[in-house]
LODREN-166949 format. One record per residue: z, y, x of N, C-alpha, C, O, CB in turn. Coordinates in steps of 0.2 Angstrom, whole numbers, plus 5000, padded with zeros to 4 digits. Each point is the difference from the previous one (the first is absolute). Glycine has a CB too. Layout:
ZYXZYXZYXZYXZYX;...
END
This chain:
539055495751500649995004500450065002500650005001498849905004;500250164995500350065001500650024995500450035002498550015004;501049934988500550024995500649965002500650034999498549984992;500949935011500649975003500350045005500650005000498949894997;500150135008500350045005500450064998500650025001498549945006;500650084988500350064997500649994996500550035001498350025000;501149904995500649984995500649985004500550014997498649964994;500850005014500649975004500150045006500549985004499249914992;500050175005500150045006500049965007500450015004500350074989;498849875007499949975006499650045005499750054998500349844996;500150105013499550035004499449975000499949935001501150105007;498450004991499449984999499849955006499749944998500050164996;500349925012499849965006500449935000499749955001500050155005;500949904993500449945000499849964994500049945001501050125005;498949964989499949964994499349975001499949944999500750144993;498949955010499349975001500049965006499749955000499850154995;500949915010500049955005500449944998499849945002500250155007;500549914987500349944997499549964996500049945000501150125000;498649984996499549964996499449975004499849954998500550134993;499549965014499549975004500249935004499649955000500050175002;501049885000500349945003500149954995499849945002500750135007;499749944985500149954995499449974998499949944999501150124997;498449985003499449984998499649975005499649954999500450144993;499949945014499649975005500349965006499749965003499650144995;501449915002500449975005500050035007500249985005499549924989;499950165006500050045007500150074999499950034994499349895010;501050115001500150085000499450035001499950064997501249935007;498449984999499350035001499549964996500049945002500350115010;499449984984499549964995499550044998500050065001500949864996;498650055000499550044996500350054995500649984998498549935004;500650144995500350044995500449964995499749954997499450145005;501549934996500449964995499650004993500049944998501050105008;498850014992499650004993499549955000499949964995500450155003;499349895007499449955001500349935000499749954997499550145009;501349904998500349935001500249984994499949944998500450085013;500150024985500249984993499549984995500049954997501050125005;498449974999499549994995499649935002499949964995499950165004;500249865007499749945002500449944998499849954998499650115012;501349954991500449944999500149994992500149954998500550085013;499450034986500150004992500750014999500549995004498649934995;501050104994500750014998500549945000500650015003498950084990;500349865005500449945000500249985007500649995001498849974989;500250045015500249985007500450055003500549995003498549954998;500950134997500450055003500750004997500550005004498550074997;501149924993500649994997500449945003500650005001499050054988;500149895012500349945002500250025007500649985002498649954992;500550105011500250025006500650055000500449995004498449995000;501250074992500550045000500749974997500550015003498750084995;500749864997500649974998500249955006500649995000499050014988;500049975015500249965006500450045005500549975003498549954995;500850145003500350045005500750024998500550005004498450045000;501149984989500750024997500549945001500550015002498950074990;500349865006500449945000500349985007500549975001498949994989;500150055015500249985007500550065002500449985005498549964997;501150124996500550055002500649994997500550025003498550064999;501049904992500750004996500049934997500049994994500050135003;500149835007500049934997500649984996499949964995499550015015;501250064991500549994996500150044994500549994996500149975014;499050094989500050044995499949974993499449974999500350125009;500749924987499849974993499750064996499849984995501249945006;498950145002499750054996499249995001499750015005501350074997;498749904992499349995000499650064997499450004999500849885000;500250185000499750064997499450035004499650034998501549994996;498949975013499550025004499449974999499450025002501450015006;499249914989499449964999499750024994499449974998501049935009;
END
């Protein structure tokens, strides 16, 4: 995930907090990497996609998915 942060010049803390909320639904949670490992790749991607879709419901741009 650090590659995404660096390539897009995101602020590290903001990026990981956004990911934490998208994946766990909370700002305070167990460590993000461990949460992602427990949930698995498929479930994590599903949750991130749902968060993107809820944030940009009218967007026809699916390139973020």
